[in-house]
OpenMM code with the backbone's topology and positions (N, CA, C; nanometers):
from openmm import Vec3, app, unit

residues = "UNK UNK UNK UNK UNK UNK UNK UNK UNK UNK UNK UNK UNK UNK UNK UNK UNK UNK UNK UNK UNK UNK UNK UNK UNK UNK UNK UNK UNK UNK UNK UNK UNK UNK UNK UNK UNK UNK UNK UNK UNK UNK UNK UNK UNK UNK UNK UNK UNK UNK UNK UNK UNK UNK UNK UNK UNK UNK UNK UNK UNK UNK UNK UNK UNK UNK UNK UNK UNK UNK UNK UNK UNK UNK UNK UNK UNK UNK UNK UNK UNK UNK UNK UNK UNK UNK UNK UNK UNK UNK UNK UNK UNK UNK UNK UNK UNK UNK UNK UNK UNK UNK UNK UNK UNK UNK UNK UNK UNK UNK".split()
positions = [
    Vec3(0.0723, -0.1228, 0.0052),
    Vec3(-0.0042, 0.0033, -0.0046),
    Vec3(0.0748, 0.1240, -0.0001),
    Vec3(0.0435, 0.2318, -0.0908),
    Vec3(0.1257, 0.3450, -0.0930),
    Vec3(0.0776, 0.4317, 0.0171),
    Vec3(0.1897, 0.5053, 0.0827),
    Vec3(0.1446, 0.6130, 0.2043),
    Vec3(0.1203, 0.7219, 0.1152),
    Vec3(0.0086, 0.8010, 0.1522),
    Vec3(-0.0251, 0.9341, 0.1052),
    Vec3(0.0500, 1.0264, 0.1700),
    Vec3(0.0912, 1.1271, 0.0848),
    Vec3(0.1882, 1.2276, 0.1252),
    Vec3(0.1116, 1.3655, 0.1218),
    Vec3(0.1138, 1.4363, 0.2352),
    Vec3(0.0564, 1.5676, 0.2481),
    Vec3(0.1630, 1.6629, 0.2277),
    Vec3(0.1401, 1.7372, 0.1054),
    Vec3(0.2564, 1.8267, 0.0501),
    Vec3(0.2258, 1.9823, 0.0703),
    Vec3(0.1120, 2.0254, 0.1155),
    Vec3(0.0953, 2.1459, 0.1426),
    Vec3(0.1770, 2.2066, 0.2773),
    Vec3(0.2203, 2.3313, 0.2712),
    Vec3(0.2899, 2.3740, 0.3939),
    Vec3(0.1960, 2.4589, 0.4618),
    Vec3(0.1893, 2.4508, 0.5955),
    Vec3(0.1233, 2.5144, 0.6859),
    Vec3(0.1660, 2.6681, 0.6988),
    Vec3(0.0701, 2.7562, 0.7383),
    Vec3(0.1075, 2.8890, 0.7677),
    Vec3(0.2295, 2.9037, 0.8704),
    Vec3(0.2818, 3.0091, 0.8965),
    Vec3(0.3895, 2.9965, 1.0038),
    Vec3(0.3299, 3.0044, 1.1554),
    Vec3(0.1954, 3.0334, 1.1517),
    Vec3(0.1523, 3.0378, 1.2957),
    Vec3(0.1052, 2.8908, 1.3480),
    Vec3(0.1513, 2.7864, 1.3064),
    Vec3(0.1187, 2.6553, 1.3602),
    Vec3(0.1800, 2.6595, 1.4887),
    Vec3(0.1000, 2.5629, 1.5644),
    Vec3(0.1520, 2.5430, 1.7157),
    Vec3(0.1842, 2.3768, 1.7342),
    Vec3(0.3028, 2.3569, 1.7964),
    Vec3(0.3465, 2.2164, 1.8174),
    Vec3(0.3230, 2.1828, 1.9663),
    Vec3(0.2487, 2.0821, 1.9942),
    Vec3(0.2270, 2.0437, 2.1355),
    Vec3(0.3011, 1.9019, 2.1456),
    Vec3(0.3519, 1.8826, 2.2681),
    Vec3(0.4129, 1.7529, 2.3239),
    Vec3(0.3313, 1.7419, 2.4604),
    Vec3(0.3071, 1.6062, 2.4601),
    Vec3(0.2581, 1.5756, 2.6244),
    Vec3(0.2978, 1.4106, 2.6269),
    Vec3(0.4240, 1.4027, 2.6838),
    Vec3(0.4575, 1.2504, 2.7090),
    Vec3(0.3623, 1.1857, 2.7934),
    Vec3(0.3281, 1.0489, 2.7455),
    Vec3(0.2441, 0.9764, 2.8231),
    Vec3(0.3378, 0.8948, 2.9404),
    Vec3(0.3050, 0.9330, 3.0673),
    Vec3(0.3824, 0.8732, 3.1821),
    Vec3(0.2787, 0.8057, 3.2556),
    Vec3(0.3264, 0.7091, 3.3223),
    Vec3(0.2681, 0.6269, 3.4444),
    Vec3(0.3233, 0.6820, 3.5581),
    Vec3(0.2298, 0.7240, 3.6430),
    Vec3(0.2915, 0.7916, 3.7683),
    Vec3(0.2265, 0.7153, 3.8826),
    Vec3(0.3124, 0.6513, 3.9873),
    Vec3(0.2723, 0.6034, 4.1004),
    Vec3(0.2889, 0.6998, 4.2338),
    Vec3(0.1822, 0.7103, 4.2910),
    Vec3(0.2034, 0.8061, 4.4093),
    Vec3(0.2066, 0.7261, 4.5291),
    Vec3(0.3058, 0.7616, 4.6164),
    Vec3(0.3383, 0.6938, 4.7507),
    Vec3(0.2868, 0.8238, 4.8608),
    Vec3(0.2913, 0.7787, 4.9695),
    Vec3(0.2863, 0.8690, 5.0816),
    Vec3(0.4004, 0.9626, 5.0752),
    Vec3(0.3722, 1.1012, 5.1634),
    Vec3(0.4647, 1.1868, 5.1805),
    Vec3(0.5104, 1.2468, 5.0677),
    Vec3(0.4323, 1.2547, 4.9531),
    Vec3(0.4738, 1.3363, 4.8385),
    Vec3(0.5449, 1.2688, 4.7426),
    Vec3(0.6065, 1.1218, 4.7700),
    Vec3(0.6964, 1.0607, 4.6987),
    Vec3(0.6272, 1.0023, 4.5671),
    Vec3(0.6715, 1.0149, 4.4530),
    Vec3(0.6225, 0.9716, 4.3304),
    Vec3(0.7181, 0.8906, 4.2449),
    Vec3(0.6775, 0.7925, 4.1828),
    Vec3(0.7733, 0.7288, 4.0862),
    Vec3(0.6912, 0.7222, 3.9410),
    Vec3(0.7910, 0.7665, 3.8567),
    Vec3(0.7309, 0.7876, 3.6912),
    Vec3(0.8153, 0.6941, 3.6107),
    Vec3(0.7359, 0.6527, 3.5104),
    Vec3(0.7951, 0.5594, 3.4080),
    Vec3(0.7037, 0.5954, 3.2699),
    Vec3(0.7913, 0.6031, 3.1741),
    Vec3(0.7213, 0.6260, 3.0382),
    Vec3(0.6412, 0.5097, 2.9862),
    Vec3(0.5366, 0.5653, 2.9473),
    Vec3(0.4199, 0.4658, 2.8901),
    Vec3(0.4383, 0.4175, 2.7533),
    Vec3(0.5267, 0.3192, 2.7425),
    Vec3(0.5562, 0.2828, 2.6168),
    Vec3(0.6700, 0.3300, 2.5394),
    Vec3(0.7216, 0.2630, 2.4388),
    Vec3(0.8450, 0.3341, 2.3707),
    Vec3(0.8190, 0.4485, 2.2811),
    Vec3(0.6878, 0.4741, 2.2527),
    Vec3(0.6811, 0.5968, 2.1727),
    Vec3(0.5714, 0.6831, 2.2478),
    Vec3(0.6240, 0.7170, 2.3469),
    Vec3(0.5264, 0.7938, 2.4557),
    Vec3(0.5447, 0.9611, 2.4430),
    Vec3(0.6146, 1.0059, 2.3413),
    Vec3(0.6217, 1.1347, 2.3372),
    Vec3(0.5777, 1.1913, 2.1794),
    Vec3(0.4574, 1.1662, 2.1327),
    Vec3(0.4337, 1.1919, 1.9888),
    Vec3(0.3752, 1.3338, 1.9736),
    Vec3(0.4084, 1.3939, 1.8766),
    Vec3(0.3711, 1.5330, 1.8336),
    Vec3(0.2209, 1.5512, 1.7975),
    Vec3(0.1864, 1.6689, 1.8312),
    Vec3(0.0436, 1.7175, 1.7925),
    Vec3(0.0781, 1.8651, 1.7252),
    Vec3(0.0126, 1.9069, 1.6131),
    Vec3(0.0304, 2.0252, 1.5609),
    Vec3(-0.1164, 2.0641, 1.5349),
    Vec3(-0.1350, 2.2240, 1.5818),
    Vec3(-0.2341, 2.2683, 1.5239),
    Vec3(-0.1847, 2.3474, 1.4166),
    Vec3(-0.2551, 2.3556, 1.3062),
    Vec3(-0.2096, 2.3970, 1.1795),
    Vec3(-0.3251, 2.4866, 1.1135),
    Vec3(-0.2695, 2.5854, 1.0381),
    Vec3(-0.3522, 2.6780, 0.9511),
    Vec3(-0.3114, 2.6804, 0.8219),
    Vec3(-0.3878, 2.6591, 0.7195),
    Vec3(-0.3592, 2.6766, 0.5735),
    Vec3(-0.4508, 2.7959, 0.5138),
    Vec3(-0.4077, 2.8877, 0.4659),
    Vec3(-0.4866, 2.9927, 0.4018),
    Vec3(-0.4348, 3.0117, 0.2496),
    Vec3(-0.5273, 3.0698, 0.1798),
    Vec3(-0.5019, 3.0732, 0.0311),
    Vec3(-0.6300, 3.0779, -0.0398),
    Vec3(-0.6216, 3.0462, -0.1689),
    Vec3(-0.7261, 3.0452, -0.2596),
    Vec3(-0.8384, 2.9346, -0.2291),
    Vec3(-0.9570, 2.9405, -0.2787),
    Vec3(-1.0562, 2.8546, -0.2383),
    Vec3(-1.0184, 2.7156, -0.3063),
    Vec3(-0.9299, 2.7244, -0.4161),
    Vec3(-0.8940, 2.6005, -0.4953),
    Vec3(-0.7950, 2.5160, -0.4086),
    Vec3(-0.7037, 2.5828, -0.3573),
    Vec3(-0.6150, 2.5293, -0.2544),
    Vec3(-0.6780, 2.4624, -0.1339),
    Vec3(-0.7689, 2.5365, -0.0760),
    Vec3(-0.8256, 2.4957, 0.0508),
    Vec3(-0.9155, 2.3705, 0.0224),
    Vec3(-0.9865, 2.3742, -0.1037),
    Vec3(-1.0693, 2.2727, -0.1263),
    Vec3(-0.9945, 2.1384, -0.1399),
    Vec3(-0.8649, 2.1463, -0.2166),
    Vec3(-0.7813, 2.0291, -0.2311),
    Vec3(-0.7447, 1.9692, -0.1112),
    Vec3(-0.6993, 2.0617, -0.0161),
    Vec3(-0.6572, 2.0009, 0.1248),
    Vec3(-0.7809, 1.9380, 0.1982),
    Vec3(-0.8954, 2.0206, 0.1712),
    Vec3(-1.0077, 1.9313, 0.2436),
    Vec3(-1.0533, 1.8053, 0.1751),
    Vec3(-1.0213, 1.8047, 0.0414),
    Vec3(-1.0575, 1.6735, -0.0251),
    Vec3(-0.9588, 1.5721, 0.0349),
    Vec3(-0.8313, 1.6057, 0.0467),
    Vec3(-0.7204, 1.5071, 0.0912),
    Vec3(-0.7602, 1.4604, 0.2249),
    Vec3(-0.8031, 1.5468, 0.3197),
    Vec3(-0.8490, 1.5150, 0.4466),
    Vec3(-0.9746, 1.4314, 0.4575),
    Vec3(-1.0800, 1.4714, 0.3680),
    Vec3(-1.1964, 1.3833, 0.3441),
    Vec3(-1.1440, 1.2312, 0.3237),
    Vec3(-1.0429, 1.2211, 0.2133),
    Vec3(-1.0209, 1.0877, 0.1779),
    Vec3(-0.9497, 0.9988, 0.2873),
    Vec3(-0.8853, 1.0434, 0.3656),
    Vec3(-0.8290, 1.0024, 0.4878),
    Vec3(-0.9270, 0.9637, 0.6036),
    Vec3(-1.0190, 1.0551, 0.5984),
    Vec3(-1.1560, 1.0121, 0.7116),
    Vec3(-1.0834, 1.0019, 0.8460),
    Vec3(-0.9858, 1.0727, 0.8978),
    Vec3(-0.9432, 1.0553, 1.0118),
    Vec3(-0.8928, 0.9237, 1.0560),
    Vec3(-0.8743, 0.8390, 0.9588),
    Vec3(-0.8282, 0.6876, 1.0055),
    Vec3(-0.6952, 0.6585, 0.9337),
    Vec3(-0.6894, 0.6952, 0.8128),
    Vec3(-0.5598, 0.6714, 0.7279),
    Vec3(-0.4495, 0.7686, 0.7622),
    Vec3(-0.3399, 0.7120, 0.7876),
    Vec3(-0.2268, 0.8030, 0.8329),
    Vec3(-0.1541, 0.8539, 0.6980),
    Vec3(-0.1064, 0.9596, 0.7113),
    Vec3(-0.0275, 1.0059, 0.6002),
    Vec3(0.1053, 1.0889, 0.6328),
    Vec3(0.1848, 1.0895, 0.5326),
    Vec3(0.3119, 1.1240, 0.5539),
    Vec3(0.3215, 1.2922, 0.5428),
    Vec3(0.3752, 1.3524, 0.6506),
    Vec3(0.3990, 1.4972, 0.6322),
    Vec3(0.5287, 1.5444, 0.7238),
    Vec3(0.5904, 1.6557, 0.6674),
    Vec3(0.7031, 1.6992, 0.7252),
    Vec3(0.6696, 1.8558, 0.7688),
    Vec3(0.6604, 1.8788, 0.8809),
    Vec3(0.6377, 2.0094, 0.9490),
    Vec3(0.7746, 2.0800, 0.9188),
    Vec3(0.7530, 2.2361, 0.9321),
    Vec3(0.8713, 2.3255, 0.9063),
    Vec3(0.9665, 2.2833, 1.0208),
    Vec3(1.0947, 2.2694, 0.9829),
    Vec3(1.1963, 2.2652, 1.0909),
    Vec3(1.1865, 2.1384, 1.1572),
    Vec3(1.1114, 2.0534, 1.1423),
    Vec3(1.1128, 1.9257, 1.2110),
    Vec3(1.1174, 1.7894, 1.1385),
    Vec3(1.1315, 1.6823, 1.1908),
    Vec3(1.1382, 1.5496, 1.0948),
    Vec3(1.0174, 1.5331, 1.0506),
    Vec3(1.0109, 1.4454, 0.9213),
    Vec3(0.8835, 1.3911, 0.8904),
    Vec3(0.8215, 1.2727, 0.9567),
    Vec3(0.7000, 1.2681, 0.9594),
    Vec3(0.6116, 1.1471, 1.0509),
    Vec3(0.4981, 1.1062, 0.9650),
    Vec3(0.4390, 1.0348, 1.0424),
    Vec3(0.3109, 0.9945, 1.0072),
    Vec3(0.2021, 1.0572, 1.1024),
    Vec3(0.0869, 1.1004, 1.0168),
    Vec3(-0.0042, 1.2101, 1.1105),
    Vec3(-0.1478, 1.1459, 1.0709),
    Vec3(-0.2413, 1.1600, 1.1486),
    Vec3(-0.3691, 1.1631, 1.1148),
    Vec3(-0.4373, 1.2892, 1.1530),
    Vec3(-0.5678, 1.3134, 1.0910),
    Vec3(-0.6415, 1.4300, 1.1078),
    Vec3(-0.7672, 1.3917, 1.1399),
    Vec3(-0.8256, 1.3998, 1.2680),
    Vec3(-0.9551, 1.3722, 1.2807),
    Vec3(-1.0515, 1.4924, 1.2870),
    Vec3(-1.0057, 1.6090, 1.2623),
    Vec3(-1.1157, 1.7167, 1.2850),
    Vec3(-1.0368, 1.8656, 1.2144),
    Vec3(-1.1094, 1.9181, 1.1502),
    Vec3(-1.0597, 2.0400, 1.0744),
    Vec3(-1.1960, 2.1201, 1.0487),
    Vec3(-1.1593, 2.2572, 1.0150),
    Vec3(-1.2727, 2.3503, 0.9762),
    Vec3(-1.2241, 2.4516, 0.8887),
    Vec3(-1.3397, 2.5020, 0.8180),
    Vec3(-1.2819, 2.5920, 0.7154),
    Vec3(-1.3692, 2.7213, 0.7277),
    Vec3(-1.3009, 2.8236, 0.6970),
    Vec3(-1.3692, 2.9552, 0.7020),
    Vec3(-1.3452, 3.0148, 0.5554),
    Vec3(-1.4639, 3.0539, 0.4908),
    Vec3(-1.4410, 3.1155, 0.3458),
    Vec3(-1.4766, 3.2610, 0.3522),
    Vec3(-1.3956, 3.3260, 0.2855),
    Vec3(-1.4236, 3.4832, 0.2457),
    Vec3(-1.4146, 3.4777, 0.0892),
    Vec3(-1.4636, 3.5778, 0.0352),
    Vec3(-1.4548, 3.5942, -0.1051),
    Vec3(-1.3279, 3.5895, -0.1702),
    Vec3(-1.3138, 3.4629, -0.2323),
    Vec3(-1.1959, 3.4331, -0.3154),
    Vec3(-1.0781, 3.3921, -0.2259),
    Vec3(-1.0947, 3.3878, -0.1003),
    Vec3(-1.0012, 3.3459, -0.0066),
    Vec3(-1.0498, 3.2503, 0.1076),
    Vec3(-0.9814, 3.1428, 0.1630),
    Vec3(-1.0239, 3.0578, 0.2392),
    Vec3(-0.9203, 3.0286, 0.3452),
    Vec3(-0.9566, 2.9838, 0.4710),
    Vec3(-0.8619, 2.9359, 0.5653),
    Vec3(-0.9116, 2.8045, 0.6115),
    Vec3(-0.8312, 2.6977, 0.6421),
    Vec3(-0.8617, 2.5765, 0.7139),
    Vec3(-0.7568, 2.5584, 0.8215),
    Vec3(-0.8229, 2.5281, 0.9171),
    Vec3(-0.7717, 2.4955, 1.0603),
    Vec3(-0.7703, 2.3656, 1.0895),
    Vec3(-0.6831, 2.2899, 1.1269),
    Vec3(-0.6646, 2.1435, 1.1442),
    Vec3(-0.5946, 2.1078, 1.2713),
    Vec3(-0.6098, 1.9688, 1.3256),
    Vec3(-0.5146, 1.9279, 1.4212),
    Vec3(-0.4555, 1.8008, 1.3716),
    Vec3(-0.3136, 1.7952, 1.3499),
    Vec3(-0.2649, 1.6694, 1.2937),
    Vec3(-0.1819, 1.6113, 1.4263),
    Vec3(-0.2232, 1.4748, 1.4414),
    Vec3(-0.1603, 1.4023, 1.5465),
    Vec3(-0.0771, 1.2959, 1.4789),
    Vec3(0.0351, 1.2840, 1.5527),
    Vec3(0.1485, 1.1857, 1.5007),
    Vec3(0.0981, 1.0355, 1.5622),
    Vec3(0.1218, 0.9503, 1.4625),
    Vec3(0.0967, 0.8240, 1.4937),
    Vec3(0.1771, 0.7226, 1.4649),
    Vec3(0.2035, 0.6056, 1.5112),
    Vec3(0.2898, 0.4915, 1.4813),
    Vec3(0.2217, 0.3900, 1.4114),
    Vec3(0.2506, 0.3713, 1.2831),
    Vec3(0.2034, 0.2706, 1.1916),
    Vec3(0.1235, 0.3213, 1.1063),
] * unit.nanometer
topology = app.Topology()
chain = topology.addChain("A")
for resn in residues:
    res = topology.addResidue(resn, chain)
    for name in ("N", "CA", "C"):
        topology.addAtom(name, app.Element.getBySymbol(name[0]), res)
């Protein structure tokens, strides 16, 4: 199966979030023991914005529709390494001749 590649570049105001998955056991007197939850416990999440012509935004919307929030796609964010991502939610704002699409890309393994 060929991996779909997301080739559009996000606007510069994208936001990267990281929240490592950690198992924590709390003992008395404030003592804690922490352990990473799995080998891929620090996956990236990006809040991205794409703006431009209605045709460009329509093409991005169609790509995300085809993936349906299930199929992972390859994407390389600015200044970061390429990875596999899914997008389960996005929205579009239309103006005359100009549109904006905002989405959340979550890194996945597999």
